[in-house]
A tleap script that builds the chain and sets N, CA, C and O, in Angstrom:
source leaprc.protein.ff14SB
mol = sequence {
  NMET THR THR PHE ASP GLN GLU LEU THR GLY
  ARG TYR VAL ALA ALA GLY GLY ASP ARG PRO
  ASP LEU ASP ALA ARG ARG VAL ALA ARG PRO
  VAL PHE VAL ARG ASP THR ILE ARG THR LEU
  TYR ASN ALA ASP LYS LYS PHE GLY ILE ASP
  PRO ALA ASP ASN GLY SER LEU ALA GLU LEU
  VAL ASP ALA ALA GLU GLU HIE LEU GLU HIE
  ILE ALA ASN ASP VAL SER GLN ARG SER VAL
  MET ALA SER PRO THR THR GLY GLY ASP THR
  CTHR
}
set mol.1.N position { -17.427 51.869 84.911 }
set mol.1.CA position { -17.744 50.333 84.811 }
set mol.1.C position { -16.656 49.408 85.556 }
set mol.1.O position { -16.909 48.485 86.330 }
set mol.2.N position { -15.407 49.856 85.156 }
set mol.2.CA position { -14.279 48.922 85.707 }
set mol.2.C position { -14.533 48.622 87.190 }
set mol.2.O position { -14.419 47.474 87.618 }
set mol.3.N position { -14.862 49.612 87.940 }
set mol.3.CA position { -14.990 49.085 89.532 }
set mol.3.C position { -16.144 48.118 89.547 }
set mol.3.O position { -15.978 47.106 90.228 }
set mol.4.N position { -17.127 48.240 89.000 }
set mol.4.CA position { -18.265 47.251 89.152 }
set mol.4.C position { -17.657 45.872 88.459 }
set mol.4.O position { -18.100 44.853 88.989 }
set mol.5.N position { -16.893 45.691 87.570 }
set mol.5.CA position { -16.291 44.614 87.004 }
set mol.5.C position { -15.268 44.098 87.869 }
set mol.5.O position { -15.181 42.875 87.982 }
set mol.6.N position { -14.434 44.890 88.534 }
set mol.6.CA position { -13.593 44.493 89.645 }
set mol.6.C position { -14.399 43.786 90.849 }
set mol.6.O position { -14.159 42.654 91.269 }
set mol.7.N position { -15.427 44.679 91.342 }
set mol.7.CA position { -16.254 43.949 92.225 }
set mol.7.C position { -16.832 42.534 92.170 }
set mol.7.O position { -16.898 41.675 93.048 }
set mol.8.N position { -17.175 42.532 91.072 }
set mol.8.CA position { -17.897 41.129 90.388 }
set mol.8.C position { -16.795 40.100 90.435 }
set mol.8.O position { -17.034 39.008 90.950 }
set mol.9.N position { -15.603 40.369 89.935 }
set mol.9.CA position { -14.530 39.601 89.773 }
set mol.9.C position { -13.994 39.038 91.296 }
set mol.9.O position { -13.678 37.875 91.549 }
set mol.10.N position { -13.982 40.151 92.201 }
set mol.10.CA position { -13.586 39.835 93.566 }
set mol.10.C position { -14.575 39.034 94.225 }
set mol.10.O position { -14.276 38.341 95.197 }
set mol.11.N position { -15.602 39.082 93.808 }
set mol.11.CA position { -16.865 38.177 94.454 }
set mol.11.C position { -16.794 36.750 93.900 }
set mol.11.O position { -17.105 35.765 94.571 }
set mol.12.N position { -16.395 36.706 92.720 }
set mol.12.CA position { -16.313 35.191 92.213 }
set mol.12.C position { -14.965 34.570 92.763 }
set mol.12.O position { -14.890 33.388 93.099 }
set mol.13.N position { -13.862 35.495 92.831 }
set mol.13.CA position { -12.815 34.747 93.753 }
set mol.13.C position { -12.968 34.559 94.722 }
set mol.13.O position { -12.345 33.595 95.164 }
set mol.14.N position { -13.866 35.321 95.684 }
set mol.14.CA position { -14.192 35.003 96.884 }
set mol.14.C position { -15.039 33.576 97.092 }
set mol.14.O position { -15.064 32.885 98.111 }
set mol.15.N position { -15.596 33.385 96.065 }
set mol.15.CA position { -16.496 32.161 96.037 }
set mol.15.C position { -15.536 31.083 95.854 }
set mol.15.O position { -15.808 29.983 96.334 }
set mol.16.N position { -14.415 31.263 95.203 }
set mol.16.CA position { -13.526 30.137 94.930 }
set mol.16.C position { -13.264 29.809 93.538 }
set mol.16.O position { -12.796 28.741 93.144 }
set mol.17.N position { -13.658 30.982 92.694 }
set mol.17.CA position { -13.452 30.964 91.400 }
set mol.17.C position { -12.057 30.660 90.789 }
set mol.17.O position { -11.880 29.921 89.820 }
set mol.18.N position { -11.071 31.333 91.486 }
set mol.18.CA position { -9.963 31.329 91.025 }
set mol.18.C position { -9.059 29.903 91.443 }
set mol.18.O position { -7.939 29.740 90.960 }
set mol.19.N position { -9.622 28.974 92.317 }
set mol.19.CA position { -8.878 27.864 92.790 }
set mol.19.C position { -8.506 27.083 91.576 }
set mol.19.O position { -9.208 27.127 90.565 }
set mol.20.N position { -7.282 26.281 91.661 }
set mol.20.CA position { -7.102 25.504 90.600 }
set mol.20.C position { -7.857 23.967 90.462 }
set mol.20.O position { -7.780 23.213 89.492 }
set mol.21.N position { -8.619 23.740 91.753 }
set mol.21.CA position { -9.502 22.485 91.908 }
set mol.21.C position { -10.620 22.696 90.810 }
set mol.21.O position { -11.252 23.749 90.900 }
set mol.22.N position { -10.903 21.933 89.909 }
set mol.22.CA position { -12.024 21.891 89.348 }
set mol.22.C position { -13.485 22.102 90.124 }
set mol.22.O position { -14.374 22.921 89.891 }
set mol.23.N position { -13.397 21.036 91.153 }
set mol.23.CA position { -14.703 21.229 91.996 }
set mol.23.C position { -14.769 22.103 92.534 }
set mol.23.O position { -15.936 22.404 92.783 }
set mol.24.N position { -13.669 23.117 93.094 }
set mol.24.CA position { -14.112 24.266 93.982 }
set mol.24.C position { -14.695 25.298 92.751 }
set mol.24.O position { -15.678 26.024 92.893 }
set mol.25.N position { -13.935 25.208 91.610 }
set mol.25.CA position { -14.755 26.300 90.391 }
set mol.25.C position { -16.134 26.037 90.282 }
set mol.25.O position { -16.969 26.942 90.252 }
set mol.26.N position { -16.483 24.532 90.204 }
set mol.26.CA position { -17.861 24.026 89.793 }
set mol.26.C position { -18.798 24.665 90.748 }
set mol.26.O position { -19.897 25.081 90.383 }
set mol.27.N position { -18.271 24.763 92.250 }
set mol.27.CA position { -19.109 25.182 93.295 }
set mol.27.C position { -19.146 26.742 93.242 }
set mol.27.O position { -20.181 27.352 93.506 }
set mol.28.N position { -17.958 27.382 92.883 }
set mol.28.CA position { -17.999 28.782 93.076 }
set mol.28.C position { -18.820 29.435 92.066 }
set mol.28.O position { -19.180 30.573 92.363 }
set mol.29.N position { -19.180 29.002 90.998 }
set mol.29.CA position { -20.057 29.654 90.007 }
set mol.29.C position { -21.530 29.660 90.355 }
set mol.29.O position { -22.228 30.634 90.074 }
set mol.30.N position { -21.974 28.676 90.912 }
set mol.30.CA position { -23.313 28.816 91.233 }
set mol.30.C position { -23.660 29.592 92.510 }
set mol.30.O position { -24.771 30.018 92.828 }
set mol.31.N position { -22.461 29.702 93.209 }
set mol.31.CA position { -22.388 30.406 94.422 }
set mol.31.C position { -22.290 31.983 94.088 }
set mol.31.O position { -22.899 32.772 94.810 }
set mol.32.N position { -21.666 32.359 93.195 }
set mol.32.CA position { -21.571 33.703 92.753 }
set mol.32.C position { -22.952 34.100 92.009 }
set mol.32.O position { -23.526 35.170 92.209 }
set mol.33.N position { -23.388 33.139 91.162 }
set mol.33.CA position { -24.748 33.478 90.539 }
set mol.33.C position { -26.068 33.778 91.504 }
set mol.33.O position { -26.937 34.642 91.385 }
set mol.34.N position { -25.885 32.715 92.526 }
set mol.34.CA position { -27.043 32.687 93.479 }
set mol.34.C position { -26.838 34.275 94.490 }
set mol.34.O position { -27.728 35.015 94.910 }
set mol.35.N position { -25.509 34.382 94.628 }
set mol.35.CA position { -25.257 35.717 95.633 }
set mol.35.C position { -25.612 36.957 94.971 }
set mol.35.O position { -26.145 37.888 95.575 }
set mol.36.N position { -25.244 36.988 93.384 }
set mol.36.CA position { -25.441 38.200 92.680 }
set mol.36.C position { -26.828 38.501 92.501 }
set mol.36.O position { -27.233 39.654 92.646 }
set mol.37.N position { -27.799 37.292 92.111 }
set mol.37.CA position { -29.135 37.616 92.000 }
set mol.37.C position { -29.853 37.843 93.341 }
set mol.37.O position { -30.843 38.573 93.354 }
set mol.38.N position { -29.472 37.339 94.322 }
set mol.38.CA position { -30.005 37.615 95.677 }
set mol.38.C position { -29.711 39.006 96.024 }
set mol.38.O position { -30.574 39.568 96.698 }
set mol.39.N position { -28.624 39.707 95.687 }
set mol.39.CA position { -28.351 40.880 96.020 }
set mol.39.C position { -29.436 41.789 94.935 }
set mol.39.O position { -30.197 42.650 95.376 }
set mol.40.N position { -29.375 41.533 93.897 }
set mol.40.CA position { -30.321 42.357 93.124 }
set mol.40.C position { -31.824 42.227 93.695 }
set mol.40.O position { -32.515 43.233 93.856 }
set mol.41.N position { -32.164 41.276 93.913 }
set mol.41.CA position { -33.409 41.007 94.507 }
set mol.41.C position { -33.729 41.740 95.746 }
set mol.41.O position { -34.782 42.357 95.901 }
set mol.42.N position { -32.686 41.644 96.718 }
set mol.42.CA position { -32.833 42.517 97.810 }
set mol.42.C position { -32.537 44.003 97.709 }
set mol.42.O position { -33.057 44.825 98.463 }
set mol.43.N position { -31.757 44.282 96.835 }
set mol.43.CA position { -31.934 45.836 96.518 }
set mol.43.C position { -33.015 46.528 96.063 }
set mol.43.O position { -33.377 47.650 96.420 }
set mol.44.N position { -33.655 45.602 95.029 }
set mol.44.CA position { -35.103 45.924 94.552 }
set mol.44.C position { -36.098 46.238 95.607 }
set mol.44.O position { -36.826 47.230 95.577 }
set mol.45.N position { -36.087 45.127 96.761 }
set mol.45.CA position { -37.121 45.383 97.823 }
set mol.45.C position { -36.650 46.660 98.736 }
set mol.45.O position { -37.491 47.394 99.257 }
set mol.46.N position { -35.391 46.848 98.875 }
set mol.46.CA position { -34.866 47.929 99.544 }
set mol.46.C position { -35.362 49.264 99.166 }
set mol.46.O position { -35.700 50.200 99.890 }
set mol.47.N position { -35.339 49.165 97.977 }
set mol.47.CA position { -35.725 50.520 97.190 }
set mol.47.C position { -37.096 50.633 96.755 }
set mol.47.O position { -37.503 51.488 95.968 }
set mol.48.N position { -37.778 49.748 97.292 }
set mol.48.CA position { -39.096 50.013 97.116 }
set mol.48.C position { -40.035 49.323 95.995 }
set mol.48.O position { -41.240 49.551 95.882 }
set mol.49.N position { -39.301 48.464 95.208 }
set mol.49.CA position { -39.949 47.752 93.972 }
set mol.49.C position { -40.568 46.788 94.684 }
set mol.49.O position { -40.033 46.151 95.592 }
set mol.50.N position { -41.680 46.660 94.302 }
set mol.50.CA position { -42.708 45.481 94.583 }
set mol.50.C position { -41.906 44.036 94.378 }
set mol.50.O position { -41.316 43.760 93.333 }
set mol.51.N position { -41.961 43.314 95.327 }
set mol.51.CA position { -41.303 41.938 95.047 }
set mol.51.C position { -42.101 41.008 94.091 }
set mol.51.O position { -41.684 40.100 93.372 }
set mol.52.N position { -43.278 41.448 94.264 }
set mol.52.CA position { -44.203 40.572 93.091 }
set mol.52.C position { -43.871 40.927 91.933 }
set mol.52.O position { -44.120 40.063 91.093 }
set mol.53.N position { -43.242 42.179 91.401 }
set mol.53.CA position { -42.773 42.468 90.337 }
set mol.53.C position { -41.556 41.743 90.051 }
set mol.53.O position { -41.271 41.607 88.861 }
set mol.54.N position { -40.658 41.171 91.068 }
set mol.54.CA position { -39.519 40.482 90.989 }
set mol.54.C position { -39.647 39.170 91.126 }
set mol.54.O position { -38.754 38.514 91.663 }
set mol.55.N position { -40.853 38.569 90.626 }
set mol.55.CA position { -40.845 36.888 90.860 }
set mol.55.C position { -39.991 36.284 89.901 }
set mol.55.O position { -39.728 35.114 90.177 }
set mol.56.N position { -39.436 36.755 88.779 }
set mol.56.CA position { -38.547 36.068 88.143 }
set mol.56.C position { -36.978 35.999 88.846 }
set mol.56.O position { -36.139 35.112 88.688 }
set mol.57.N position { -36.880 37.214 89.654 }
set mol.57.CA position { -35.723 37.063 90.433 }
set mol.57.C position { -35.913 36.169 91.545 }
set mol.57.O position { -34.976 35.405 91.774 }
set mol.58.N position { -36.830 36.111 92.210 }
set mol.58.CA position { -36.909 35.047 93.302 }
set mol.58.C position { -36.835 33.685 92.701 }
set mol.58.O position { -36.210 32.825 93.322 }
set mol.59.N position { -37.424 33.372 91.512 }
set mol.59.CA position { -37.422 32.217 90.861 }
set mol.59.C position { -36.028 31.661 90.514 }
set mol.59.O position { -35.705 30.473 90.545 }
set mol.60.N position { -35.167 32.826 90.141 }
set mol.60.CA position { -33.916 32.604 89.770 }
set mol.60.C position { -32.897 32.225 90.703 }
set mol.60.O position { -31.998 31.418 90.467 }
set mol.61.N position { -33.125 32.992 92.027 }
set mol.61.CA position { -32.667 32.781 93.287 }
set mol.61.C position { -32.901 31.224 93.682 }
set mol.61.O position { -31.936 30.573 94.083 }
set mol.62.N position { -34.044 30.694 93.582 }
set mol.62.CA position { -34.307 29.477 94.010 }
set mol.62.C position { -33.767 28.533 92.997 }
set mol.62.O position { -33.371 27.451 93.428 }
set mol.63.N position { -33.683 28.776 91.662 }
set mol.63.CA position { -33.075 27.799 90.667 }
set mol.63.C position { -31.553 27.757 91.072 }
set mol.63.O position { -30.988 26.675 90.917 }
set mol.64.N position { -30.781 28.883 91.606 }
set mol.64.CA position { -29.387 28.947 91.678 }
set mol.64.C position { -29.262 28.081 92.911 }
set mol.64.O position { -28.509 27.119 92.757 }
set mol.65.N position { -29.791 28.194 94.027 }
set mol.65.CA position { -29.574 27.387 95.190 }
set mol.65.C position { -30.014 25.793 94.683 }
set mol.65.O position { -29.350 24.862 95.138 }
set mol.66.N position { -30.948 25.556 93.899 }
set mol.66.CA position { -31.143 24.129 93.679 }
set mol.66.C position { -29.868 23.848 92.988 }
set mol.66.O position { -29.240 22.883 93.422 }
set mol.67.N position { -29.366 24.500 92.002 }
set mol.67.CA position { -28.520 24.073 91.132 }
set mol.67.C position { -26.919 23.824 91.991 }
set mol.67.O position { -26.085 22.942 91.787 }
set mol.68.N position { -26.897 24.895 92.934 }
set mol.68.CA position { -25.845 24.772 93.926 }
set mol.68.C position { -25.589 23.449 94.712 }
set mol.68.O position { -24.550 22.800 94.841 }
set mol.69.N position { -26.749 23.259 95.162 }
set mol.69.CA position { -27.117 21.979 95.778 }
set mol.69.C position { -26.828 20.628 95.142 }
set mol.69.O position { -26.445 19.574 95.650 }
set mol.70.N position { -27.118 20.952 93.894 }
set mol.70.CA position { -26.816 19.677 92.869 }
set mol.70.C position { -25.435 19.364 92.666 }
set mol.70.O position { -24.939 18.238 92.694 }
set mol.71.N position { -24.771 20.612 92.429 }
set mol.71.CA position { -23.173 20.472 92.124 }
set mol.71.C position { -22.519 20.155 93.536 }
set mol.71.O position { -21.599 19.339 93.586 }
set mol.72.N position { -22.915 20.702 94.526 }
set mol.72.CA position { -22.085 20.469 95.967 }
set mol.72.C position { -22.407 18.925 96.190 }
set mol.72.O position { -21.511 18.263 96.715 }
set mol.73.N position { -23.591 18.284 95.845 }
set mol.73.CA position { -23.803 16.854 96.201 }
set mol.73.C position { -22.740 16.066 95.248 }
set mol.73.O position { -21.871 15.293 95.651 }
set mol.74.N position { -23.008 16.441 93.859 }
set mol.74.CA position { -21.982 15.887 93.001 }
set mol.74.C position { -20.501 15.860 93.340 }
set mol.74.O position { -19.817 14.839 93.270 }
set mol.75.N position { -20.112 16.898 93.664 }
set mol.75.CA position { -18.797 17.207 94.052 }
set mol.75.C position { -18.501 16.375 95.257 }
set mol.75.O position { -17.488 15.677 95.292 }
set mol.76.N position { -19.328 16.424 96.219 }
set mol.76.CA position { -18.999 15.663 97.474 }
set mol.76.C position { -18.941 14.068 97.060 }
set mol.76.O position { -18.013 13.387 97.496 }
set mol.77.N position { -19.933 13.491 96.223 }
set mol.77.CA position { -19.898 12.346 95.987 }
set mol.77.C position { -18.726 11.899 95.222 }
set mol.77.O position { -18.250 10.792 95.475 }
set mol.78.N position { -18.165 12.711 94.232 }
set mol.78.CA position { -17.141 12.394 93.624 }
set mol.78.C position { -15.929 12.177 94.375 }
set mol.78.O position { -15.182 11.224 94.153 }
set mol.79.N position { -15.681 13.240 95.456 }
set mol.79.CA position { -14.657 13.171 96.154 }
set mol.79.C position { -14.615 11.793 97.250 }
set mol.79.O position { -13.610 11.198 97.638 }
set mol.80.N position { -15.703 11.585 97.512 }
set mol.80.CA position { -15.975 10.158 98.642 }
set mol.80.C position { -15.545 8.961 97.458 }
set mol.80.O position { -14.778 8.044 97.751 }
set mol.81.N position { -15.929 9.053 96.591 }
set mol.81.CA position { -15.818 7.811 95.676 }
set mol.81.C position { -14.389 7.758 95.015 }
set mol.81.O position { -14.102 6.674 94.508 }
set mol.82.N position { -13.434 8.777 94.939 }
set mol.82.CA position { -12.289 8.892 94.602 }
set mol.82.C position { -11.489 9.204 95.647 }
set mol.82.O position { -10.515 9.917 95.407 }
set mol.83.N position { -11.688 8.814 96.807 }
set mol.83.CA position { -10.740 9.249 98.007 }
set mol.83.C position { -9.574 8.524 97.762 }
set mol.83.O position { -9.648 7.547 97.016 }
set mol.84.N position { -8.349 8.888 98.342 }
set mol.84.CA position { -6.965 8.239 97.908 }
set mol.84.C position { -6.898 7.099 98.901 }
set mol.84.O position { -7.526 7.074 99.960 }
set mol.85.N position { -6.075 6.154 98.460 }
set mol.85.CA position { -5.994 5.028 99.009 }
set mol.85.C position { -4.617 5.087 99.867 }
set mol.85.O position { -3.640 5.734 99.489 }
set mol.86.N position { -4.655 4.389 100.976 }
set mol.86.CA position { -3.697 4.262 101.822 }
set mol.86.C position { -2.344 3.558 101.353 }
set mol.86.O position { -1.315 3.729 102.006 }
set mol.87.N position { -2.364 2.814 100.282 }
set mol.87.CA position { -1.234 2.364 99.630 }
set mol.87.C position { -0.908 0.944 100.146 }
set mol.87.O position { 0.197 0.424 99.987 }
set mol.88.N position { -1.999 0.323 100.808 }
set mol.88.CA position { -1.600 -0.845 101.542 }
set mol.88.C position { -2.868 -1.406 102.100 }
set mol.88.O position { -3.888 -0.719 102.138 }
set mol.89.N position { -2.830 -2.672 102.545 }
set mol.89.CA position { -4.165 -3.204 103.339 }
set mol.89.C position { -4.172 -2.705 104.744 }
set mol.89.O position { -3.191 -2.707 105.487 }
set mol.90.N position { -5.270 -2.311 105.017 }
set mol.90.CA position { -5.593 -1.864 106.325 }
set mol.90.C position { -5.812 -2.818 107.313 }
set mol.90.O position { -5.763 -2.505 108.503 }
set mol.91.N position { -6.100 -4.195 106.860 }
set mol.91.CA position { -6.674 -5.037 107.824 }
set mol.91.C position { -5.540 -5.935 108.674 }
set mol.91.O position { -5.904 -6.717 109.552 }
savepdb mol mol.pdb
quit
């Protein structure tokens, strides 16, 4: 089980979960969830489990993608609104 935990932790880190920036971590979580659920769904299909039986997994992938899009938009809007000033007049 430790190897599986290490692999999941590695995927989370690869998604940006270990970055000090809060926005990067906010994006990393839904990326990790989306990719994990998609992996489960694709594995089920590969091993012959009827995709119709996996409707809930497909819905979870869709929900994770929607959540990721929402978080990414929120993060990008906040970074635009909080862009650093130049410290002086630019005109």
